[in-house]
LUMMAR-166744 format. One record per residue (C-alpha): y, z, x. Coordinates in steps of 0.5 Angstrom, whole numbers, plus 500, padded with zeros to 3 digits. Each point is the difference from the previous one (the first is absolute). Last residue first. Example, Ala and Ser with C-alpha at 12.3 -4.5 7.8 and 13.67 -1.06 7.14 Angstrom:
c2,c3,c1
498,514,527 $
493,502,498 $
END
This chain:
c2,c3,c1
354,409,262 $
494,497,496 $
495,506,498 $
493,498,500 $
494,498,495 $
493,500,504 $
502,502,507 $
503,506,495 $
494,501,495 $
496,501,507 $
504,506,503 $
501,504,493 $
492,499,499 $
501,502,508 $
504,506,498 $
496,503,495 $
492,498,504 $
504,507,504 $
497,496,508 $
493,501,502 $
500,492,497 $
505,497,504 $
494,497,507 $
497,497,493 $
507,495,499 $
497,494,497 $
497,503,496 $
503,506,496 $
506,494,499 $
495,496,497 $
497,506,495 $
509,501,500 $
502,494,498 $
493,500,495 $
502,507,496 $
507,497,499 $
496,494,496 $
497,505,496 $
506,504,498 $
503,494,499 $
506,497,501 $
504,496,498 $
506,496,504 $
505,502,505 $
498,506,503 $
505,502,504 $
496,507,505 $
505,504,504 $
506,500,497 $
495,501,492 $
499,507,503 $
492,501,499 $
498,506,494 $
497,495,496 $
497,497,506 $
496,506,501 $
497,500,494 $
498,493,499 $
497,501,506 $
496,506,499 $
498,498,494 $
497,494,501 $
496,504,506 $
498,506,495 $
499,495,494 $
496,494,504 $
495,505,504 $
498,503,493 $
500,494,496 $
497,498,507 $
500,491,499 $
495,500,505 $
503,496,506 $
509,501,497 $
498,507,498 $
496,504,506 $
504,496,506 $
506,503,496 $
498,506,500 $
497,499,507 $
508,499,503 $
501,504,496 $
497,506,504 $
502,497,506 $
506,499,499 $
502,507,500 $
499,503,493 $
504,508,497 $
504,498,507 $
501,508,504 $
493,501,503 $
501,506,503 $
497,505,494 $
503,505,499 $
496,506,500 $
501,502,507 $
506,502,497 $
498,504,495 $
495,504,505 $
505,502,503 $
505,503,494 $
495,503,497 $
498,504,508 $
508,501,501 $
500,503,493 $
494,505,501 $
504,501,508 $
505,502,494 $
497,504,496 $
495,504,504 $
END
């Protein structure tokens, strides 16, 4: 009986794990950035800019070669522009789209 309860517990825990592997999709990030830039929503600005800045801080500098001073707001605007022009990618994880946007804007020379 104990083994049966243990197996059932493991199965229930496994079933409760979300299927989505990313914290945020491009669609969700775009919505936050739209709200932040169009309505100056403090909540959306905090989430959008914080997310972009957090991913930026984690980027391998061989992927993005920034040769100028870049503010978090400028990075947010670059990502927003990328999301608006690459709508077919919006269901991908937002972190990867932030990297793509910044690496497209600031490519590294081979």
